[in-house]
N, C-alpha and C positions, 0 to 999 in steps of 0.2 A: 738564741737570746743575745749572745755577744754581737752577732752581726747586726741585729736590730738596734742594740744599744749604741754601737758605733755609728750606725747610719743616723740615728736620732741626734747624737752628739754633733756629728758633722753638719746636719741640717740646722740644728739650733745655733751653733757658732757661726754658721754662714749667714743666717738671718740676723743674728745679733750684730755681726760686722756691718751688714748693710744698713741696719737701723742706726748704728752709731755714726756711719758716714753721712746719713741723711738727717739726723736729728740734732737737736740743740745739745749743748754741753752742760753736764751736771758738775758743779763745783762744791767741794767740801773745804771751806776756808780754814777750818781747824786742823786740816791735814796739810796746810800750806799750798793748796790748789788755788791758782790765780787765773783770771781770764787771759786767753792768748788770741790776739787778733789775726795772726799769720794764717791759720787754717781758713778762717772766714774770708780773708782777702783773696783766696784762691777759688772760692766757691762761686758758682754762677747764680743768677736769679732763679727763683722758682720758675719752672716751665709755665708758659702762657701768661705770666704776670704782665708782660708787655702788651697783651691784647686788651687789657683793661677789665673792668668789672663785668660780671655776668648777671643775669636775672637771678634774684635770690641771694646775692652777696650782701654782706652787711655794709651799710653806708652810714658813717658817723660824722656828726658835726658838733664840735664842742667850741663854744665861743663865750667870751666874757670881756666886758669893758674893764680896763685896768688903770686908766688915768686920762688926763687931758693936758693939752698944750695950747699955745696960741695957734690960730689957724695958719696954714702954710706948711712948708716942708718940715720934716722932723727937726726938733731943736737939739743942738749939741748937748749931750748929757741929760736929755729929757727922758720921759717914760718910754717913748718909742725906741730910742737908742739903747737904753738899758735892757729892755726886753729883747731887742734884736741881738745884742751881744750874748745874752743867755741862750737864745734859740740857736744861733750859729755855732755856739760852743757845746751844743747838746746838753745844756744845763736846764732841762725842761721839766723833769719830774723830781719829786722830793728824793733826796739821796737815800732815805730809809727804804725807798721802794725801787728806784732805778738809778744806776750810775752809768754814764757814758764812758766808753773806752775809745779814744781817738788817737790818730797819728798827729793831728794838728787841729788847732782852732784859730779862726773860724773854719768850718768845713768847706770843702770845694767839691765840685762835680767830680764823681769818680771815687771819692773817699768812701771807705767802709766804716760804718758806725757800729761799734760793739755795744750791746745792750746787756748790762750786768744787772739781772733781776733778783731781788731779795725774795726768795721763795718761801722758805721756812727757816727757823733758827738753826744755823749751822749748815744750811743747804741753799746754794744759789744756783741760778740758771744763767747761761750765757748763749746769746744768739746775735744775729747781726742783719743789717740792711745796707744798701749802697745808695749814695746820693746821686740822683739823676738830674736835679735842677736846683739852682740857687738864684735868688732874685732879690733886688733892692732897687725899687723905683716906682714911678707913678703908674697906676692902673686906674683909668677913669678919674674919679674924684677922690681916690685914696692912694696912700703911699704904702706899698707892701714890701716887707723884708722877711726872708725866711728861706726854707729849702724843702725839697721833696725827696723822699727815698722809697726804694722798693725792697721788698724782703728777699733774702737769699735762701737757698736750699738749706733746710734745717731750722729756719725760723718757724715758730709754731703757727704763724699765720702767713698765708699767701696774699699779698696785697701791696698797697701803696698808701703813704700818708704824707700830708703837707702840714708843716708847722709854720705859722706866720704871725707877725704883728702888723697891724694895719691902722694907719692914721687917716681919719677923715680930714682932708685938706681944708674943708669949709668950716667945720665946727671945732677941729682940734682934738676930737675924742680919739682915744687909742684903745684898741681891743686886740686880744689874742685869739687865734683860731687854730684848731686842729681838725683837719678834714681828711677822711680816709674811706677806703673800701677794702674789704677783706673777706676771706673764707678760710676755714681750717687748712693748714698746709701739711702738717705731720699726722701720722697715725694717732699719736697720743692726743693731739689737739682735737681730732675727730671723736675719739673715745670719750674725752672729757669736755666736750664742747660747751655745755652749760656753765661749768666752772670757769673755763677759759674766757668765755664771754663776759662773765661777771668781773673778772680781773681786768679785762680789756677796758670796760666801761669805768671801772674804779680808777685805772691809771689816767684815763682822759680827764676825769673830773679833778683828780689830784693835781694834774698838770696846770689846770686853770688857776687853782688856788695858789700854787707855787709861783707861777709866772706873775700873778698879781703882786705877790710880795717882792719879786725881783724888779718890779717896775718902780719901787720906792727908792729914794736916795739912800746911799749907805749911811749908817748912823755915824761912823767915824770918817770924816772927810779925808783923813790922812792915811786910811787903811787901803792898801792896794788890793783890788779884786780882779782876778783873772776871769776870762770869759766862761770858765767852767766852774766858777765859784770858789 
């Protein structure tokens, strides 16, 4: 009995150690636990993420018009520029839902973006992705500003997402867009796939509403606002 008990303990702790190394981080803020980016900066991308989407992967597009300017390149201080500052500072989601943990803002290619997710009262989740592209320029008849990141080992999802603000140079209309592909990355994400999917869609819809608000001018013109809000 002792032999089996010891073997099961060893197996259990070994599996737990592997899961911890490959999973997201669970934080209890009321115990003083805070997100730490260092571990994630050492993690690689999920295997095969660089090969792109497969048949059956989720493909999401969230878009919303958030304002208008005069036709032509983005206006200084206009809706496009305001939303661009928010996106490049990873101020994309309502803080009650997600907060970004960054080394710098705006983000650059190669930066690790920490995602501090409000899971339950008193329980937060922390995972990360890495920036693979950043853009700010004309693409056809529109001006695109934003970035793309891919998820790291331990992120609940294996995939890639692009966040952008796009101005139609002919009409002046400004819209935001979140475009992604993904599939469950961790064991827990696979086990709770329907719930994870609902949260994923909820976050995308919430981002559109939040960025629409960020496109508006600050109420107090003398109040300084950083890219992260």
